[in-house]
C-alpha positions in Angstrom: 23.1 -2.5 -4.1 20.3 -4.2 -4.0 19.2 -7.4 -6.7 16.5 -6.9 -8.6 13.3 -8.8 -8.7 13.6 -12.4 -10.2 11.5 -12.9 -13.7 9.6 -15.6 -11.1 8.8 -12.9 -8.4 7.7 -10.3 -11.8 5.1 -13.0 -12.9 3.5 -13.6 -9.7 3.1 -9.8 -9.2 1.8 -9.2 -12.2 -0.2 -12.1 -12.4 -2.4 -10.3 -9.2 -5.5 -8.0 -9.4 -4.6 -4.1 -9.7 -6.3 -3.2 -6.3 -3.4 -1.2 -4.6 -3.5 -0.8 -1.1 -6.9 -0.4 0.7 -8.5 -2.7 -2.1 -9.8 -5.9 -2.5 -8.4 -8.9 -3.4 -9.0 -13.2 -4.1 -5.4 -13.9 -3.0 -4.6 -17.4 -1.7 -5.4 -18.2 2.4 -3.2 -20.6 3.4 -1.3 -20.1 6.7 0.5 -23.8 5.7 4.4 -23.2 5.0 6.5 -25.2 2.2 10.1 -24.5 1.3 10.8 -23.2 -2.0 14.7 -22.4 -3.6 16.3 -19.3 -3.4 15.5 -16.2 -5.5 12.2 -17.7 -6.6 8.3 -16.5 -5.0 6.0 -18.4 -3.5 2.2 -18.0 -3.5 0.1 -17.4 -0.8 0.9 -18.8 2.6 3.8 -20.7 1.5 7.7 -19.9 2.4 10.1 -17.7 0.6 13.2 -18.9 2.0 17.0 -17.7 0.6 18.7 -21.0 0.9 21.1 -22.3 3.7 22.4 -20.2 6.3 26.0 -19.5 4.6 26.7 -16.1 6.9 25.5 -15.6 10.7 22.7 -17.3 12.3 19.7 -18.8 10.5 16.6 -16.4 11.2 13.4 -17.2 10.1 10.5 -14.0 9.8 6.7 -14.6 9.4 5.1 -12.1 7.3 1.2 -11.4 7.5 0.0 -8.3 5.2 -3.7 -7.6 4.4 -4.1 -8.7 0.7 -2.5 -10.0 -2.2 -3.0 -7.2 -4.4 -0.3 -5.3 -6.5 1.1 -3.0 -3.5 0.8 -6.2 -1.6 3.5 -8.1 -3.8 5.9 -5.3 -4.1 6.0 -5.6 -0.8 6.7 -9.1 -0.5 9.1 -8.3 -3.5 11.3 -6.6 -1.3 11.2 -8.8 1.1 12.3 -11.6 -1.0 15.2 -8.9 -2.0 16.6 -8.9 1.4 16.4 -12.2 1.5 18.7 -12.8 -1.6 20.8 -10.6 -0.4 21.5 -12.7 2.9 21.1 -16.8 2.6 20.8 -16.4 6.2 17.3 -15.2 6.2 13.9 -16.6 5.1 10.4 -15.3 5.4 7.3 -17.3 5.6 4.5 -14.9 3.8 0.7 -14.9 4.2 -2.1 -13.0 3.3 -5.6 -13.5 3.7 -8.3 -13.8 1.2 -9.5 -10.0 1.6 -8.9 -6.7 3.0 -11.8 -7.8 4.9 -11.1 -11.0 6.2 -10.5 -10.3 9.9 -10.7 -13.1 11.1 -8.5 -15.1 9.1 -5.9 -12.8 9.1 -6.2 -13.0 13.2 -6.0 -16.6 13.5 -2.9 -16.6 11.0 -1.5 -13.8 13.6 -2.1 -16.0 16.7 -1.0 -19.0 15.0 2.3 -17.4 13.8 2.9 -15.9 17.4 2.2 -19.0 19.1 5.0 -21.4 17.6 8.5 -21.4 18.1 9.2 -21.7 14.4 9.9 -17.8 14.0 12.4 -15.1 15.5 10.7 -12.3 14.4 7.1 -11.1 13.2 6.2 -8.6 10.0 2.8 -7.8 10.4 -0.2 -5.8 8.2 -2.9 -5.5 10.5 -6.2 -5.1 9.3 -7.6 -4.5 12.3 -5.3 -2.7 14.4 -6.7 -3.2 17.7 -6.8 -7.1 17.5 -3.3 -7.5 16.5 -1.9 -5.5 19.2 -4.0 -7.7 21.6 -2.8 -10.7 19.9 1.2 -9.2 20.2 0.4 -8.5 24.1 2.2 -11.6 25.1 5.2 -11.7 22.6 8.5 -12.0 23.5 10.0 -12.0 19.9 11.1 -9.2 17.8 7.8 -7.7 15.6 7.4 -4.8 13.5 4.3 -3.5 11.8 4.6 -3.0 7.7 2.4 -0.7 5.4 -0.3 -0.1 8.6 1.1 0.9 12.3 -0.8 -0.5 15.3 0.1 0.3 18.7 1.5 -1.7 20.8 4.4 -1.9 23.6 5.7 -5.5 21.6 6.2 -3.6 17.9 9.4 -1.9 18.1 9.2 0.2 14.4 6.7 1.1 11.6 8.1 0.7 8.7 5.6 2.3 5.4 4.5 5.8 4.0 4.4 8.9 6.2 0.9 9.0 4.7 -0.4 11.9 5.8 2.8 13.9 4.8 2.3 12.1 1.5 -1.0 13.0 1.3 -0.7 16.5 2.4 2.3 17.2 -0.1 0.0 15.5 -2.7 -3.0 18.1 -2.0 -1.3 21.0 -2.2 0.6 20.2 -5.5 -3.2 19.1 -6.9 -4.8 22.8 -5.4 -1.5 24.6 -6.9 -2.2 22.9 -10.5 -6.1 23.6 -10.3 -5.1 27.0 -9.5 -2.7 27.5 -12.5 -6.0 27.0 -14.5 -7.5 30.4 -13.0 -9.3 28.6 -10.1 -9.3 30.5 -6.8 -10.3 28.5 -4.3 -10.6 25.0 -5.7 -13.3 22.6 -4.1 -12.4 19.0 -3.4 -13.8 15.9 -2.4 -12.4 12.5 -0.8 -13.2 9.0 -1.4 -11.5 7.1 1.3 -12.0 3.5 2.7 -13.5 2.8 6.3 -14.1 5.1 8.9 -11.4 4.4 11.6 -9.0 2.5 9.4 -5.8 3.9 10.7 -4.3 4.4 7.5 -7.3 5.8 5.5 -7.1 7.7 8.0 -3.9 9.2 8.1 -4.5 10.1 4.2 -8.0 11.5 4.6 -6.5 14.2 7.3 -3.2 14.8 5.3 -5.3 15.6 2.1 -7.8 17.7 4.3 -4.9 19.7 5.4 -2.8 20.1 2.4 -6.0 21.3 0.6 -6.4 23.9 3.5 -3.2 25.0 3.2 -3.1 25.7 -0.5 -6.1 27.7 -0.4 -9.0 25.1 -0.9 -11.5 23.7 0.4 -12.4 20.2 1.0 -16.5 20.3 0.5 -17.4 16.7 0.8 -16.0 13.0 2.4 -17.2 9.7 1.2 -16.8 6.1 2.6 -16.2 3.0 0.8 -16.2 0.0 3.1 -12.7 -0.6 0.8 -15.6 -1.6 -1.6 -14.6 -0.3 -5.5 -18.3 -0.9 -6.2 -18.8 1.7 -3.6 -16.1 4.3 -4.7 -18.4 4.1 -7.9 -21.7 4.5 -6.2 -19.6 7.7 -4.1 -18.9 8.9 -7.2 -22.7 9.0 -8.7 -23.4 10.5 -5.5 -21.1 13.1 -5.7 -22.5 14.3 -9.5 -25.7 14.3 -8.5 -25.1 16.5 -5.5 -22.7 18.6 -6.9 -23.9 19.5 -10.6 -21.5 22.0 -11.3 -18.6 20.2 -10.7 -16.1 20.0 -7.8 -12.3 20.5 -8.9 -10.4 17.8 -7.6 -11.3 14.3 -6.9 -9.3 12.6 -4.2 -9.0 9.0 -3.5 -7.0 7.4 -0.4 -6.5 4.1 -2.5 -5.7 3.7 -6.2 -8.7 1.1 -6.9 -11.3 3.6 -5.7 -9.7 6.4 -8.1 -10.0 3.9 -10.9 -13.6 3.1 -10.3 -14.1 7.1 -9.8 -12.3 7.5 -12.7 -14.5 5.2 -14.8 -17.7 6.5 -13.7 -16.8 10.5 -14.8 -15.2 9.0 -18.0 -18.8 7.1 -19.0 -21.1 10.2 -17.6 -19.2 12.2 -20.5 -20.1 15.5 -17.8 -19.0 18.6 -19.2 -18.9 20.1 -15.7 -16.8 16.7 -13.9 -14.4 16.4 -17.3 -12.2 19.3 -15.8 -12.1 17.3 -12.5 -8.6 16.6 -11.4 -8.6 13.0 -9.9 -5.7 12.1 -7.7 -4.8 8.5 -6.1 -3.0 6.9 -3.7 -0.9 3.7 -4.4 1.4 4.4 -7.6 -0.1 0.8 -8.9 0.4 0.4 -12.7 -3.8 0.7 -13.6 -3.2 4.1 -12.0 0.4 4.8 -13.6 -0.9 4.2 -17.6 -4.3 6.5 -16.3 -2.1 9.4 -15.8 -0.1 8.2 -19.3 -3.4 8.3 -21.4 -4.2 10.8 -19.6 -7.7 9.5 -18.3 -6.4 10.4 -14.7 -4.4 12.9 -13.4 -2.1 12.7 -10.1 -1.2 9.9 -8.3 0.9 9.3 -5.0 2.8 6.3 -5.0 4.3 4.2 -2.3 7.2 3.0 -2.6 6.2 -1.2 -1.7 9.6 -2.5 -2.7 11.5 -0.4 0.0 8.9 -0.9 2.5 9.5 -4.7 2.3 13.0 -4.8 2.2 13.4 -2.2 4.9 10.6 -4.2 7.1 12.7 -7.2 6.9 16.1 -5.6 7.5 14.6 -3.9 10.4 13.5 -6.9 12.3 16.8 -9.1 11.4 18.6 -6.1 12.9 16.3 -5.9 16.1 17.3 -9.9 16.1 20.6 -9.2 16.0 20.3 -7.1 19.2 20.8 -3.4 17.2 18.1 -0.6 18.2 16.0 0.4 15.2 14.2 3.5 14.9 10.2 3.5 15.5 9.4 4.8 12.6 11.1 4.3 9.0 9.9 5.7 6.1 9.7 4.2 2.8 8.5 7.4 0.9 6.9 8.2 -1.9 6.5 9.5 -5.4 4.1 12.4 -6.3 3.3 10.8 -10.3 1.8 13.3 -13.0 2.0 13.7 -16.6 5.6 15.8 -15.9 6.7 12.4 -13.6 4.9 9.7 -15.5 7.3 8.8 -17.5 10.3 9.0 -14.6 8.0 7.1 -12.8 7.5 3.9 -15.2 11.2 3.7 -15.9 11.9 3.2 -12.0 9.0 0.3 -12.2 10.9 -1.1 -15.3 13.9 -1.1 -13.4 12.6 -3.1 -10.4 10.9 -5.3 -13.0 7.4 -4.2 -11.9 5.5 -2.7 -14.7 3.0 -4.1 -16.9 1.4 -1.8 -19.9 -2.6 -1.8 -20.2 
């Protein structure tokens, strides 16, 4: 049974901004690595070590993700959890300054791949095509976590089945609105950057789920991964649809929280009834559902994502065949299930009340 996240890991996790996957952050950026003791959590760019090689050969991995937001801190905690259980495995963790720091991440990936220090790699690319190009001459096992990329060097993708998760979430949202007496609910989607494979998959799932459940997506707004742009998008939707929209979906909680604030500040009779659904499962969105200011969220299982990613690449290093896709799962959180979800986060040591 997996060990819970240590207290020091929790301290690092709650210190980061509540941005969620797809958001921006001001996390550290150094790619240099320095050792820390077993069970501790280092900042961006430091070594998360699990001690000496007590069992089996020593394995050192490089994990490079997209940003240091709450979601990726849970991913990191899952990697730490695996290392705590396997003292011969250590992970050097790095996150760029922000999710738009393309060159910074690409340079870090290139540097990691060019050294003999690592036995395998876990990448969550900001730019999927660039990551694939950098990996084309790699000889050691590589897996993708959270965000997939296409390469014959990549052995597996470990993450949320984004399209399926948003499809099921959209169906649940449409059915909830229908119960209030709306025959064909209308929906808008606030998403990230066009061409981002993760957000495009979530957008596709939302569209499919709404249509399958008998609703209609009337608008899609892109934000370039900016919460400020998400707020402006929501303001634009309120002006464009003065009679209201039944559901506003977001492909990241940071967008959902920005849109929710716009709706709350406007106190519009037409939009006060709008069902707002985010994606990530951050503390902020969970607390908003608990408070009734947001109605639904599709929560990723970040801890499982990080744990399974490290497990997969270690298995590959040890000569085992691994699945091409390992689904870390999701949870639909609403007023009926929010208390159970909060308890789950508390059990992991990953919940902070607002």
